[in-house]
N, C-alpha and C positions, 0 to 999 in steps of 0.2 A: 475607418470602423470608429463605430460610438466607443464613450469611455467604456461601459458595459456592455460587450460583447451580449450578442443574441442569436440564436439558434440560423436564424436566417442569414447571417454572415456568412454560413456554409454553402458556396454555392460549386464546387464540384459538383460532377455527375462522375465519379469513378465506380467502377466495381468492384466488391469489395474481393477481396482473394481469399482462398480457401483457407479455413481455419488451421493454426498449427497447434500441435498437442504438445501438453508439456508432462513434463516427466513429474510427475507426485510424488509416484512411488522411489524415487530417489534423491531421500532428503540428504543433508538441507538443499534446498536451491537459493542458489543467489540472484538477488532479484536487483537490478540497475538503474536506479530511479532519474528521468531528465526530467529537468525542468527550465529550460530555457531555449532556443531558438537553434543554438551549434548544438544545444543535445540531441535536435531530431537526428543529425546525421548516425547516432549510435544505433537507430531503428534499422535502418540499410546493413550496418558492418558493427557488429557489436563488439565490444571487449572480448578477450579471451577467458573463459568463465563464466560468462554472465549467462544464466539459464534464461531469465525474463526480466523484459526492458518493460520498468512502471513509467505511463505516460500522464504525470501530474497535468492534465488538462486543465484544471484550476489556474494553477501556479503559471501556466504557458500561457492562458488568458491574459493572467492578470500581469504580464511583463508584458501583454501587448503583440503578443504573436500570434499571424491571422489563422483562423480556423482551417483555413484553406488548406494551407502550408502542413498544418500538425495532419489532416488528414492526408493527405498527398503521401507525408512519409512513411505514415501506417498502412498504406497501400503497397508501400516498397520491402516493408518489413522482411528481415531475414531470421528472426530470433522473436518467439511469442512474445506479445504486448499485453501488458496489465492496462486498464482503462481506469482510470482512480479520478475523479472529480468531486473535491471536499469542500465544505462549506468551512466557514473561520472557526466557528465551533468544534468540527472535527483538525484543526491545524490546515484548512483550506486557503485560498487566494480568495473568494468572494463569500459574501451575504448574499446567496443567491435566492432568487424567488424561487420556489418550489415549481411552478410550471417550465419554468427558462431552463432549470438545471433536466428537469425529464428529457423537454426539446433535445439537450443538447446530448442527454446520453444514448437518445433514440436513433441522434447523427452519428455516432460514432462506435456505435456496440459492432456493429457487424464489419468495423475494421480494427475490429480487438478479438484478443482469444480469450483472455478472463477480466471480468469486470468485479470491482472491490465497490461494495455498500456497504455502508455502517448500518450496523443493526438496529439503531434506534428511530433511522430513517425507512426501514423495509416497508412501513403500512403506507408513508407516502409515496412511495417507488412502485406499483402493486405492476404498472405499464414497464416499467424498466426491467422488473424480474421476471415478467411474463414475457419479454421480448430476449433475458436471456437463457431462458428455458427456451423458446425455439428455436433460436437459432444455435442450439448446444453448447454456448460458450460455458467456458469454468466459472466458477461463483468463488469470491473469498467474501466471506462474512467478517465485518470488523467491529473494533467496541475500541474507543481512545475513551481515555479517563486521566486528563492531561494537568488537572488543577485536582486532582484528591484521588488519595491512594487506594488501591483496591483493597479491601479487608477479606479473608478466608471467607466469610457469609456473603459478600457481593460476589465473588466469584465463581461462587457454587452455583448462585443465582443466575448469573451472568452464562454459563455452562449449558443449564437446564434452557435459557431462553435459546441458545443458538440451538439446539438438538432440533427446534421448532422448525427452522428453515434449512432444508438440504444443501449441502454447497461442499467443494471441492475443500476446502480449507476455513478455519477458525481462524482469526485476530487477534490479538488482544496486546492491547498499550495503555501501561497503566504507571501513575507517578511514582519514581522510589527514590526517596531522600534518605533510606537508614538501610542497614543492611537484611533487617529484619522485613523491609517490605519488598526487598527480592526475592526472601525467601517465599512467601506467602505468593509472587506472582510466580515464581517455579513451580508451587507445587502440584498444578493439574498437568504440568510435565511429568510428572512424575506418577501423580495418581491417576491418570486420565489419557493414558497413553495411547489407547484406541481411539481417540478423536486427533484429528488432522490439526492440529495448533501450533501456532507461529507467535511466540508472546517475548517481549521486549518492553523495555523501559522507557518511561520518558524522565526529564530530571536529572539530579547528581549522578545517578549510577547506570546513565543510559547507556557508557559506552561497556559499564561492568557488564550488564546482561547481552549486550550485543556480541561480547566476547567468550560470557558463560553457556546462553542459557543453548544454542545450538548443540554444545556437547550433552544435554540432558533431554534434547529431543525435539527443541524448536525447531521447524520444517522450511523457516525463511531467514535469509539474511541479507540486511538491507543495505545497499551501499548508495552511493551516488554517482552516476556518470559525467557530471557540467557542475553544481553548485549544491549544496547540501538542502535536501527537502524538509529537514526535523533536526532541532538541535542535538547534536552530537551522532550526526549522521556521518561514519568516514564515507573515504571516495576507494573508489574498486583499486586503487593503488598503493593506499595506506600501510604503512607497517606498525609494528608497536616494538621498541624496547621494552628490556625489564622495567626498569624505573617506571615508563609511562605505563605499563599495566599494573604496577603496583600504585599509582598515583589512581589509577581509572578505577582501583577497586575498593580502595582505601582513604575515601574524602573525607572531611574535617567533618566531625561528628555521625559519622557512620557508626 
């Protein structure tokens, strides 16, 4: 397989299975992320308590996992699957050419139940969004601000942009270095509770957001089933002692 995979590397002729429903009305849902070849087995038999398996297609392909192998595992899934294909700008594994990224999405959407699309890329992914609608897949519209904190004004503008695209859920990831950054991120959970929001932080207070935001109404809890797909992402068997919780919510300079 070439160093940079292309959609033509998908040679399977599998029939997509029936779509599985996601219990969006019973939050918070636990999303188990897979990003290695070994992790694909969790699609076939997911750990207890996992509501949705996120297939990080970009990371899998970056590690040389054959596209056919990924599609075969999706075809045998026993739990709803979330398809995510990020660019490096979004914390992903490749600097995709737009056309190749679209073609990969088109190949894999029929084998997934939910698709995650970055808000800023939606204008370039019109074919992808059209197929999501045609195949009646659920949609998560996400926004990642990994290097810049989200001020209250930026958050309000972001929520306005979200409302332009109908989705099952809207996801926000924002940089949080200090407690005031966390408070700003949490505000939409309190003041816009009618929207289906999943919010979490990146940066020093990432773990603090993952521990506290679900109690405020954030609808997704992300854990990894094989390797962390993002800094601060816990494993599905992770437990926290009280001293560890204190350290997570009280970093230096907070």
